[in-house]
Residue, then its C-alpha position, 0 to 999 in steps of 0.5 A: m248795660k246801665k244808665l247814668s243815675p241823676q247823681q252821675i249826671a250831676q257829677y258830670r256837669d259839676e266835676g267834668f266826669t263820671v264813672l259807670h263801674e263795670f259797664l261791660d261784663r267780663a265776657a264782653v271785655d274778654e271778646l274785645l281783648a281777643e280781637i285786639d290780640i288778633l289785630t296786633a299779633s303780627a306787628t313789629v317795629a320793622k313791619h306794621d301797618s302805620a295807618r292802623l297802629e303805632m308802635e312804642p318807641n325805643q324798641g329794636p326792629d323786632g319789638k312787638k309793643v304796640r302803643r295805639l290802634y287808630e280808629p278801631c270803631t271805623h275799621y273793625a266790626r266788633f268795636r263799631a258795634l260797641s260804639e253804636s250799641p243802644g245802652l252806650l248811646d243811651a248814656v251819651e244821650q243823657l249828657i249831650g242830647p238826643n242827636l249824636f255824632f260819633h267823632l273818633s276812636k283809638i285804643n291806647m295799649k300801655p304795655a307792661q313796665l312801659g306805656s308812654v306818659v300822657d301829659w295834661h291836656q284837654d281833648l277839644t283843643y285838638y279838634p275845636l267845635t262850635n260848642t262844648d257838647s262833646v263827651t269822651v268815653l273811655f273803657y278800661f279793659q283791665d283793672a286800672d289803678a295809679y300803679n298801671g297808669c289809670l286816667q287822672v283828671i282835675p275835677r271842676a276844671h272844665q269851664r275854661v280852655m287852658e293854655h296849650t300854645v307857645k309862641g303861637v304853636f300848639q304844643g298838645r299839652v297844657v303849658e300853664t301851671v297845673d295844680t296837680s294837688k287837685s287831681v284824682f286817679l280814676e281807678a276802676r275795674a275792667g269793663s268800667a266806662i268813664f264819661m269825660h267832658c271834652l274840656t276836662p284836663h286829664a293825663s296818665a303816667p307810665n304803666l309800672s305794673t307787669k300787665p298791660r293797661i288797655t283802654l278804648i277811647m271814643s268821642y261823641r258830639a252833639a249833632d249841632a257841634f260842628p268842627i271848626h275847619l282846620a284844612m286837611r286835619t279836619e277832613a281826615q278826622e271827619a272821615h270817621a264821623r257819623l250820625v249814630r242817633g237822632a237827626e243831623a242838624s241844619a244849623a251850628r250852635f255856638g257855645l263860646n265867644s272864641f276858641p283857640i285854633p291849634r297851629f300844629p308844628r307839623d303833621t304829627k302822627s299822634l298826641y304822643e309824638l306832639q307832646e314828646m316834641s314839646r317836652h324837648g322844645l321841638a314844637t316851635r314852627p307851624 
């Protein structure tokens, strides 16, 4: 395990992200990939546990291409152990302080020559908090580059909330003009970890390669960054939240004068589904 250098911490503050290359060694990555193989081996479009995973669309009933695993750091011991590992928490603590809550997790699969597109968005717009001390950690499990759909970010764009709403309805994606000329591809080897501020705009393209591009995504927040209540949606998310270091907070810290509350068009299953609805003009009613 590695710690963030002063230069990497400065990059996170200034640009909204930093990369710790090959944070996990090859053996650790292979163990996690083997676990994913076991978890997805029997899934088909016609027969899968929809509470635990999501299939890629546009497949027949026997299709086996998985799009996402939900909350692996809650349901599976190997991933939970990684989410609570001292080395990882040391790095997160360097960015948002000593009292840490684990917030959520998912695994995006990006199957070969497929892999759903992810439009530009900011994570915190999905789950508003009382302050912005929240960091998303992404682990690449394969070498990632622009060709197989690695993460794209816009540096220095994490100081404000971009518009994600049309006529009062949350679209799950940025709907204002995005200056993609400033975007960068975060290419890195398997085992590398990206630490991304919760307001850093990011996206990813389809996977055009012949191999999958699997990424584990975990979110952490400072203990005094409390969720802004969104009825059943917050309750469902908070079922996975847990203190992983330090002490719980007895008071919420407020870091912004205001924050837009997402009014979802309906109880969509995932970011993918909501963004697809938005692209087709179907995300119109809360």
